[in-house]
Legacy VTK file of the C-alpha trace (Angstrom):
# vtk DataFile Version 3.0
C-alpha trace
ASCII
DATASET POLYDATA
POINTS 67 float
125.520 126.793 149.619
123.412 124.219 147.828
125.539 121.736 145.905
128.799 122.730 147.615
131.566 120.166 147.231
134.131 121.933 149.407
134.090 124.466 152.219
136.599 127.176 153.102
137.077 127.991 156.787
138.409 131.374 157.914
139.280 132.428 161.461
140.407 135.496 163.396
140.585 136.968 166.889
139.410 140.398 165.672
136.389 139.955 163.394
135.900 143.687 162.800
139.311 143.898 161.087
138.765 142.609 157.536
142.508 142.131 156.997
142.820 139.847 160.035
140.943 136.860 158.581
143.172 133.814 158.029
142.347 131.069 155.552
142.116 127.778 157.364
141.542 124.338 155.910
139.505 123.510 152.832
137.074 120.843 153.987
135.203 118.309 151.894
132.912 117.260 154.715
130.880 119.102 157.324
133.761 118.915 159.804
137.186 120.611 159.731
140.075 120.909 162.171
141.953 124.192 162.475
145.465 123.663 163.828
148.030 126.044 165.300
145.649 128.078 167.455
146.754 129.660 170.723
145.290 127.996 173.812
142.746 129.995 175.842
142.251 132.500 172.993
138.796 133.298 171.635
138.527 132.781 167.876
135.787 133.739 165.466
135.130 131.429 162.529
133.134 131.578 159.332
132.589 129.102 156.516
131.707 129.432 152.838
130.702 126.702 150.413
132.512 126.234 147.119
130.570 124.717 144.226
130.477 124.732 140.445
129.488 128.416 140.427
132.381 129.409 142.713
132.479 130.418 146.356
129.290 131.410 148.131
128.801 133.951 150.888
130.330 133.386 154.301
128.185 132.084 157.141
127.277 133.994 160.263
130.166 134.096 162.731
130.691 131.388 165.314
133.093 131.769 168.221
135.035 129.325 170.336
137.874 129.482 172.858
140.772 127.250 171.829
141.423 124.485 174.368
LINES 1 68
67 0 1 2 3 4 5 6 7 8 9 10 11 12 13 14 15 16 17 18 19 20 21 22 23 24 25 26 27 28 29 30 31 32 33 34 35 36 37 38 39 40 41 42 43 44 45 46 47 48 49 50 51 52 53 54 55 56 57 58 59 60 61 62 63 64 65 66
């Protein structure tokens, strides 16, 4: 989102279940750390920018296995 000042991160292990998304950290930079994940579990993440006009659309999904 152009002009975003903050970013909301959401994560889940079941991306097809809309109710399973968990709000993670609100980031003010292009990097955020999500804590409390279960090791060796695959997570799906998405990010949305928050600017003066409100929250934008979520990004495409990214996935990562927690270390």
